[in-house]
C-alpha positions in Angstrom: 0.3 0.1 0.0 1.0 3.6 -0.1 0.7 4.9 3.4 1.4 8.6 4.2 2.9 9.0 7.3 1.7 12.8 8.8 3.6 13.7 12.3 4.2 17.0 13.9 8.0 16.0 14.3 10.4 13.4 13.0 10.9 12.0 16.2 11.8 8.6 17.6 8.1 7.1 17.1 7.3 8.4 13.5 10.8 7.0 12.4 10.0 3.7 14.1 7.0 3.4 12.2 8.6 4.8 8.6 11.3 2.1 9.0 9.0 -0.7 10.1 6.2 -0.3 7.4 8.8 0.0 4.4 10.4 -3.2 6.1 7.2 -4.7 4.9 7.5 -3.6 1.4 4.6 -0.6 1.8 5.6 2.8 0.2 5.5 5.5 3.0 6.4 9.2 2.1 6.6 11.6 5.3 4.7 14.7 5.9 6.1 17.1 8.9 3.1 19.1 9.4 2.0 21.9 11.5 -1.4 22.4 11.0 -4.5 20.8 9.7 -4.0 22.6 6.4 -0.7 21.2 5.9 -2.1 17.8 6.4 -5.1 18.5 3.5 -2.0 19.6 1.3 0.1 16.6 2.1 -2.6 14.1 1.3 -3.7 15.8 -1.7 -0.6 15.7 -3.3 0.6 11.8 -2.5 -3.1 10.5 -2.6 -2.4 7.6 -0.3 -4.4 4.5 0.3 -3.8 5.1 3.9 -2.7 8.1 6.4 -1.0 7.3 9.4 -0.7 9.5 12.5 1.9 8.3 14.8 2.4 11.6 16.5 0.7 14.7 15.5 -0.5 17.5 17.4 -2.6 19.0 14.2 -6.0 18.1 13.9 -7.0 16.3 10.8 -9.6 18.1 8.9 -13.2 16.6 8.5 -12.7 16.8 4.9 -9.9 14.6 5.1 -10.8 12.3 7.1 -14.1 11.6 5.3 -12.9 11.1 2.0 -9.1 8.8 3.3 -9.2 6.2 5.7 -6.9 8.1 8.7 -5.4 6.3 11.5 -4.3 8.0 14.9 -1.7 6.5 17.2 -3.0 7.6 21.0 -0.6 6.7 23.7 -3.3 5.4 25.7 -5.4 2.2 26.1 -8.7 2.2 24.7 -11.0 4.7 26.6 -8.4 7.3 27.5 -8.4 10.5 26.1 -6.8 13.6 26.3 -3.4 15.1 25.3 -1.1 13.9 28.4 -1.9 10.5 28.3 1.6 9.2 29.1 2.5 12.0 31.2 -0.8 11.0 33.4 0.1 7.7 33.3 3.7 8.0 34.9 2.4 10.8 37.4 -0.1 8.8 38.4 2.2 5.5 39.1 0.2 3.3 36.6 2.3 -0.1 36.3 0.5 -0.7 32.8 -0.3 1.2 30.0 -1.0 0.7 26.4 -1.3 2.0 23.2 -4.3 2.7 20.5 -4.7 3.2 16.8 -8.2 4.8 16.3 -9.8 5.9 13.4 -9.7 9.7 12.9 -13.4 11.2 14.1 -15.1 14.3 15.1 -14.0 14.2 19.0 -10.8 14.0 19.8 -9.0 10.1 20.6 -12.9 9.1 20.2 -12.7 7.3 17.2 -13.2 3.7 16.4 -10.9 1.1 17.2 -8.1 -0.5 14.8 -5.8 -1.8 17.1 -4.4 -1.7 20.6 -2.0 -3.2 22.7 -0.4 -3.2 26.2 2.8 -2.6 28.0 3.9 -2.6 31.4 5.4 0.3 32.8 9.2 0.3 34.2 10.6 3.0 36.4 12.1 5.1 34.0 11.6 8.6 32.2 8.7 9.4 30.2 11.1 9.7 27.0 12.8 6.4 27.5 9.3 4.7 27.9 8.1 6.5 25.0 11.1 5.5 22.9 11.1 1.7 24.3 8.1 0.1 25.4 5.3 2.5 23.8 7.0 2.3 20.5 7.3 -1.6 20.7 3.3 -1.4 21.6 2.9 1.4 19.0 4.3 -0.4 16.0 2.5 -4.0 16.7 -0.6 -2.0 17.2 0.0 -0.5 13.8 1.1 -3.3 11.8 -1.8 -4.7 13.0 -4.2 -2.3 11.7 -2.7 -1.9 8.7 -2.9 -5.7 8.1 -6.6 -5.3 9.2 -7.3 -2.3 7.1 -5.5 -4.3 4.2 -7.8 -7.6 4.6 -11.2 -5.2 4.1 -11.8 -5.2 8.1 -13.9 -2.8 10.0 -12.8 -1.1 13.2 -15.0 -1.7 16.2 -16.3 1.1 18.6 -15.0 2.3 21.8 -16.7 0.4 24.8 -16.5 0.3 28.6 -15.2 3.0 30.6 -14.2 6.4 29.1 -11.6 8.8 30.2 -11.2 12.1 29.2 -8.5 14.1 30.8 -7.4 17.7 30.3 -3.8 18.3 29.2 -1.4 18.1 32.6 -0.5 21.5 33.7 2.9 22.8 34.8 1.3 23.7 38.2 0.1 20.3 38.6 4.1 19.0 38.5 5.1 21.1 41.0 7.0 19.4 43.7 6.7 20.2 47.4 10.3 19.7 48.6 8.8 19.9 52.6 6.2 17.3 52.0 7.2 15.2 48.9 9.0 11.7 49.3 11.4 10.4 47.3 9.0 8.4 45.3 6.8 11.1 44.3 9.4 13.4 43.5 11.1 10.7 40.9 7.2 10.4 39.7 7.0 14.1 39.0 9.9 14.3 37.2 9.9 11.3 35.2 6.6 12.5 34.0 8.4 15.3 32.7 11.8 14.6 31.9 12.3 15.3 28.3 9.8 18.1 28.1 8.4 20.1 29.5 10.2 20.0 32.7 9.6 20.6 36.3 9.2 23.9 36.9 11.0 25.0 40.1 12.9 27.7 42.3 16.5 27.0 43.1 19.2 29.4 44.2 16.8 32.3 44.0 16.1 31.3 39.9 13.4 29.9 38.1 14.3 26.7 36.0 12.9 23.4 34.9 14.3 20.3 36.0 14.9 17.7 33.3 15.4 14.0 34.7 15.6 12.4 38.2 17.4 9.3 39.7 16.7 8.1 43.6 19.6 8.1 45.9 19.3 6.6 49.9 22.9 7.3 50.7 22.5 10.9 51.4 20.2 13.1 53.6 19.6 16.7 53.9 17.0 19.4 54.8 14.6 18.8 52.0 15.0 21.2 49.2 18.7 21.6 49.9 21.3 20.9 47.4 23.9 18.1 48.9 26.4 17.1 46.5 27.7 16.8 42.5 28.5 14.4 40.4 29.1 14.3 36.8 27.6 17.3 36.2 24.1 16.5 38.1 22.9 17.6 41.4 21.7 15.6 44.3 19.1 17.3 46.2 17.4 16.3 49.4 13.9 14.9 50.0 11.5 14.1 52.9 13.0 10.8 53.4 16.1 10.5 50.7 17.5 12.6 47.8 17.3 12.5 44.2 19.8 13.2 41.1 18.8 15.9 39.0 21.2 15.7 35.5 19.9 18.5 33.8 18.3 21.9 34.0 16.9 24.6 31.6 16.5 28.3 33.1 12.9 29.9 32.8 13.0 32.5 30.5 10.3 35.1 30.0 7.9 36.2 26.7 9.9 37.1 23.7 12.9 36.0 24.6 15.2 32.8 23.1 14.3 29.5 24.7 17.0 28.3 27.2 19.3 25.3 26.4 18.8 22.4 28.6 22.5 21.7 30.0 24.1 19.4 32.6 22.7 21.0 35.9 26.1 22.0 37.3 27.0 24.2 33.8 23.5 25.5 34.2 23.9 26.6 37.7 27.6 27.5 37.0 28.2 30.6 39.5 25.7 30.4 41.5 26.1 26.8 43.3 27.7 26.8 46.6 30.2 24.9 47.4 29.4 21.4 47.3 31.2 17.9 47.2 31.6 16.1 43.9 31.1 12.8 45.2 32.2 9.6 42.5 29.7 7.0 42.3 30.7 3.8 44.3 32.8 1.4 42.8 30.9 -1.6 44.3 27.3 0.0 45.7 26.1 -2.4 48.3 23.1 -4.7 47.2 19.9 -3.1 46.9 21.4 0.7 47.1 20.2 3.1 44.9 22.3 5.5 43.8 23.3 7.5 40.3 26.0 7.1 38.0 25.7 8.1 33.8 28.9 5.4 33.7 29.2 2.1 34.7 31.7 -0.9 34.6 30.6 -4.5 35.6 32.9 -8.2 35.1 31.2 -11.8 34.8 34.1 -13.8 34.1 35.9 -13.1 30.8 33.5 -10.2 30.2 33.3 -6.6 30.8 30.5 -4.3 30.6 31.0 -0.7 30.1 27.7 0.9 30.4 26.8 4.5 29.9 23.4 6.6 29.7 23.8 10.1 28.7 20.8 12.3 28.8 18.8 12.6 24.8 22.2 10.4 23.9 24.3 13.3 23.5 27.7 13.6 24.6 29.5 16.8 25.6 33.3 17.2 25.7 33.3 16.4 29.4 31.2 13.1 28.9 33.5 12.4 26.0 36.9 12.2 28.1 35.2 10.6 31.6 33.5 8.0 28.8 37.6 7.5 27.6 39.0 7.4 31.0 36.4 4.4 32.0 37.5 2.8 28.8 41.2 2.9 29.5 40.3 1.5 33.0 38.4 -1.3 31.7 41.0 -2.1 29.1 43.3 -2.9 32.1 41.1 -5.4 33.0 41.7 -9.3 32.5 38.8 -9.8 30.2 38.7 -11.0 26.8 35.4 -9.3 25.5 34.6 -5.8 26.4 31.2 -4.9 25.7 30.7 -1.0 25.2 26.8 -0.1 26.1 24.8 -2.4 26.9 21.8 -0.1 28.5 18.5 0.6 27.3 17.4 3.3 25.5 20.1 5.7 23.7 23.2 4.0 22.8 24.8 7.7 21.8 23.3 10.4 19.0 27.0 12.1 19.4 28.2 15.6 20.3 26.1 17.7 22.7 24.8 20.6 20.8 23.1 22.1 23.6 26.4 22.5 25.5 27.8 24.2 22.2 25.0 26.2 21.8 25.1 27.4 25.4 29.2 28.1 25.2 30.8 31.0 24.9 32.1 30.8 21.4 29.9 27.5 20.3 32.6 27.1 17.0 35.6 26.2 19.7 33.6 24.2 21.6 31.9 22.2 18.8 35.9 21.3 17.8 36.5 20.5 21.1 33.8 18.4 21.3 34.2 16.7 18.2 38.2 15.8 19.0 36.6 14.0 22.1 35.0 12.2 20.0 37.5 11.0 17.8 39.4 10.3 20.9 36.9 8.0 22.3 36.6 6.3 18.9 40.2 5.9 18.3 40.4 4.0 21.7 38.0 1.5 20.8 39.4 1.1 17.1 42.9 0.7 18.1 42.1 -1.8 20.6 43.9 -5.0 20.0 44.2 -7.3 23.0 40.5 -8.0 23.3 37.3 -8.3 21.2 34.7 -5.2 21.6 31.4 -5.2 21.2 28.8 -2.3 20.8 25.8 -3.4 22.3 23.0 -0.5 20.7 19.9 -0.9 23.2 17.9 1.9 21.8 18.7 4.8 19.1 21.9 5.6 17.7 22.8 8.2 15.5 25.9 10.5 13.7 28.6 10.2 15.4 27.1 7.9 18.3 26.8 5.5 15.6 30.0 5.6 14.4 31.4 4.9 18.1 29.5 1.5 17.8 30.8 1.0 14.3 34.6 1.6 15.8 33.8 -1.9 17.9 34.4 -5.4 16.1 30.7 -6.4 16.3 28.0 -4.2 16.8 24.8 -5.6 18.3 21.4 -3.9 18.6 17.9 -4.4 19.9 15.3 -5.3 17.6 13.7 -2.3 18.3 16.6 -0.1 17.6 16.6 2.7 14.7 19.7 3.7 13.5 20.9 6.8 11.6 24.3 6.4 10.3 24.6 10.1 8.7 25.5 13.5 9.6 23.8 15.8 6.7 20.5 16.7 8.8 22.8 18.9 11.1 24.8 20.3 8.3 27.8 18.6 9.0 30.2 16.6 7.0 30.8 14.1 9.4 34.0 12.7 12.0 34.5 10.2 14.2 36.4 7.7 11.5 33.1 7.5 9.5 34.9 7.3 6.1 36.9 4.4 7.2 34.3 2.1 9.4 31.0 2.7 7.5 32.7 1.5 4.0 34.2 -1.6 5.4 30.8 -2.2 6.9 28.6 -2.1 4.1 31.1 -1.3 1.0 31.6 2.3 -0.3 28.5 2.5 -2.5 26.2 2.0 0.1 28.0 4.0 2.7 27.6 6.9 0.5 24.2 6.4 -0.1 23.3 6.1 3.6 25.1 9.8 4.0 23.4 11.1 1.3 19.9 10.0 1.6 20.0 10.6 5.7 17.3 8.2 6.1 16.5 6.0 9.5 17.1 2.5 9.2 15.6 -0.6 11.1 17.5 -3.2 13.3 16.6 -5.2 10.4 17.9 -3.8 7.4 20.7 -2.6 9.5 21.4 -6.4 9.9 20.5 -7.2 6.0 23.1 -4.3 4.8 26.0 -5.5 7.1 25.6 -2.2 9.3 25.0 -4.4 12.6 26.5 -7.9 13.1 23.3 -9.0 15.5 20.0 -8.4 16.2 18.7 -9.2 19.9 15.0 -9.5 20.0 13.7 -8.9 23.6 12.5 -6.2 25.3 14.3 -3.1 26.9 14.5 -4.2 30.3 15.7 -8.0 29.2 18.5 -6.4 26.9 21.5 -5.9 29.4 21.0 -9.3 30.9 21.0 -10.5 27.4 24.0 -9.0 26.1 25.6 -10.1 29.4 24.8 -13.7 27.8 25.5 -13.4 24.4 29.0 -11.9 25.3 29.7 -14.6 27.8 29.1 -17.3 24.8 31.5 -15.2 22.5 34.2 -15.6 25.4 34.0 -19.2 25.6 34.5 -19.6 22.0 37.5 -21.6 21.3 38.8 -19.6 18.2 38.9 -16.4 20.3 42.7 -16.0 20.7 43.0 -16.8 17.3 40.6 -14.0 16.1 41.9 -11.3 18.4 45.7 -12.1 17.0 44.3 -11.7 13.8 42.6 -8.2 14.0 45.9 -6.8 15.7 47.7 -8.3 12.5 44.8 -6.4 10.3 45.4 -3.0 12.4 48.9 -3.1 11.6 48.7 -4.1 8.0 46.0 -1.1 7.2 47.9 1.1 9.3 51.0 0.6 7.1 48.9 1.4 3.9 45.9 3.8 5.3 46.8 5.4 8.9 43.9 6.1 11.1 45.3 9.7 11.8 45.1 10.3 7.7 41.4 9.9 7.9 41.0 11.9 11.1 43.1 14.9 9.1 41.1 14.6 6.6 37.5 14.7 8.2 38.5 17.2 10.9 39.5 19.7 8.3 35.9 19.3 6.8 34.6 19.6 10.2 36.8 22.8 10.8 35.6 25.0 7.8 31.9 24.3 8.9 32.9 25.0 12.7 34.8 28.4 11.6 32.2 29.6 8.9 29.3 31.8 10.7 27.0 31.2 7.4 27.1 27.5 7.5 23.8 25.9 7.9 25.3 23.9 10.5 24.9 26.9 13.2 21.1 28.0 12.0 20.4 24.2 12.3 22.0 23.3 15.8 20.2 26.6 17.0 16.8 25.7 15.9 17.1 22.1 17.4 18.7 23.4 20.6 15.7 26.2 21.0 12.9 24.7 19.5 12.7 27.2 16.8 10.4 26.3 13.9 12.9 27.1 10.5 11.2 29.0 7.8 9.4 26.8 5.2 8.0 27.8 2.0 4.4 26.6 3.2 2.9 24.9 6.2 4.3 21.7 5.5 7.7 20.3 5.4 8.9 17.2 3.7 11.4 15.3 6.1 14.2 15.7 3.6 14.0 19.5 4.4 13.9 19.4 8.0 16.8 20.7 10.4 16.4 18.3 13.0 18.4 16.1 14.9 17.3 12.6 14.2 16.3 10.8 17.3 15.8 13.2 20.0 12.6 12.9 21.1 10.0 16.0 21.2 7.5 15.6 23.7 4.6 13.0 23.0 1.5 14.9 21.5 -2.2 15.6 20.5 -3.5 14.5 17.3 
């Protein structure tokens, strides 16, 4: 079928639905639309057999849904209605939620049901849940709905309890530090982690708090700042504390939106003298604390996991991960797993930190060099096998970090974007060496030029990844460890490691890594140092959530400046 996707953002769910439908042989154009009129224009232009809206804030006009079958993906179970469905689910502590594919109708979220799919709600932030459990359920429901449409089936009316709720307002998200327990604070933070953030007052200024993780080893006056760690701040609750990784300054009307930044960077110049507490090397059983980088060993396997908000890696984060990698290389293992966490692997350089820097060009240069140093360390590891384990999505330099390993494994729900073009960049992180080495010169050039997302299954078919792990997000870490132990137990591993070392030495004699780095970085430096380069305008539009100028109300995906795989808030239909 010719299935038109209409969405308010080319976000993770839109990309996931796109690649899954294309993998099944459907023709799937995508239109990023701003309003109902733009939806009408898109439908008239494409004349689709079916319209699917994975994440649409605009209202589908009546003349469109009466003339064309339009399916709306609602992030809630049957009977749930309203624009903040997932926010309410997390805020209220729901243990199970669902996704419903509805036929567009006069009343929002009230159309007949084509398919629905339940999912469990783990204790994670909204954006993580949206990209993983919800995404898995949404894809299953969309594929089933498409099958039913193709078979000539009819949808069923909504029956049972109807629960219509308004948008979750900011005043309902506020934390009462003198009364709320750690678990209450975490629910509030998790329900708004990426967007819109939790409004709060801290150090005599107004902020939005983004993200939250429990801490049960520190105590203090409720609301007080207790410590810092890796850019995050720890704040006391009535019965414990929480780590808050990111803050965004609250700006007034008419002023540019502030950048969401690591908390200590956002609070620079305001923070009192707080201890910088390293994460415990071996936390006691049951201890709850936070660290964005962790290392563990199980026999011959070492696992170096990391989880940076939004998948972005600043200069500091790259350097800290490189330090941890060097420590891991000193441990007596034969297989080293890089990653292995649920959600994002990496999206490359940290555009928010760059945008907020006094000299964005200089910070871009520092950040890209720190990424290159990390990738080079992985590429030149010759005494063990390195496996990249992508539990969620990866893009741009983060994808190239994964490709630096000997094997690339990803979860079946991952969406990969092995390109840089949407941000106006040539690319770095040794991509000119690793990407053609994986998929060949012709396909590498096509992936870079077309700048399209790729599913896990398609990535396996083209050789971009070496293994697809079919499991849920919560099972990924354990499954990766089990598979890595199998790999470490194979009899031919020592000879494979020896051959790897010899191949690197051979290639260095013919085409040194340093030459690839110099060529790539010279192109990147020219972009960074050019104030007129599109990179600067695109970066600002992405970070500040500005709408790029368009020729009409509809923007084709290839014209967008948005960076792939970075989550927008769940939207209206």
